[in-house]
N, C-alpha and C positions, 0 to 999 in steps of 0.2 A: 520512216524513223523516226521518231518525235524525241525529241531530248531537252531536258530543262536544266539552265543552270542558274542556280541562283547566288547572288551575294548581299553582301551590308551587314551581315553579320560582325562583333564587332566584341570587347570589351566597354562594359556602359557601368555608371554608378548609379544604385535603386534612386530611382526617381527619373531619370533621363530618359531619352528618347532613338526606337534608332528605328530605319524604313528598310525592309526588305524588300530585295526586288527576282523578279523569277521569268525567263528567257524562256519561253518555247519556240521549237522548231519544229515543223514536220506536224501541226495540225493545231485546228483553230481555237483556239482558246476561248472564242463565245459560244461556242455550242457543246464543250462537253463540260464534265464538273471537273470546275478547279480546286485547289487549294493547299491551306498549312500546314503541318503535319509536326507535334516537334515530337523529343524523346531528349526524356533526362534519364544521367549515370541511371544505370539501377530498376528503369520505371518500364513501361512503354509506351510506346507510340500511339499518341494523342490527338484527336483535333483539335486544332486550334479559329479556324478558320477556311470557310469553304462556299464557292461560286459554284449554286447546283446547274442543273443543265438547262433546267429555266430561267436564270438565272437569279434564284431566292437567295438569300445569306445565310448560311449560321453560324453562330459563334459557340463558343466552350464557353458554360458561365461563368467562370476564371480568367476571361479575357474580354470580358462583355464595358464597357463603357471608358478601355483604352487601349483595344487594340483594334486600326480597319479595314478590311483589305478592300485593296482596289484594283481595276483594274483597265489599260490602257491596248484594245483592239488591236488599232494601227499598226501600236508594237508590237505586239502580241507578248507584254509582259505586266504580270502578276504584282501587286506590290501585299507587303503588310506593313504596316505602320504602326509600332510600338510606343507606345507613349506611358507613363510613369510606371513604367517599369519596374520588377519588383525580383528577389534574389531568386522566387519560385518559379521563375523566367527564364532561368541559367537551361538549356540546354541546346538541343541540336533541331537548327530548321529544315523541314521537307518541303519543297514544293512538288504535289502531287496532279494527276492528271486523270481520270478515265474517261476513254471514247464512251458517249453513250450509246446507250443499246448495245453494247459488249459486253467481256468481260475482262479485257483486255484495258489495265492502268500502268502507268509511270511512275517515275519519282527523280528528283532530282540527286544530289551527291550530299545532299546538307550544307549547312553552311552554322558555326558557332556563338549562339550567342551568349555573354558572358555576364553578370549583374553582382555589379558587388556592392552588398552591405555595407 
């Protein structure tokens, strides 16, 4: 069974930084699609950044140049470094993993990021 556990959220002032972590157990993080999504109040969940199964990286236009996704395969941990945070980045951030070649996917429990202006 795959489990994803996020950490690192919190309250930060606009212009500040946070780093989110997602520890995965039960599946390889290097061979599967894995990424970060977020959901703000009253809005749909949206992609923030993603590693594809082939290792390519996709970013939402709204975070390009400010956020960086990375991973440490040895620690089964994925990160999201968020810089120059804006109030519109306020949301619950979710870790996501999709098993390559299947329709099976998993979500973490989410971590709250609040940016004060």
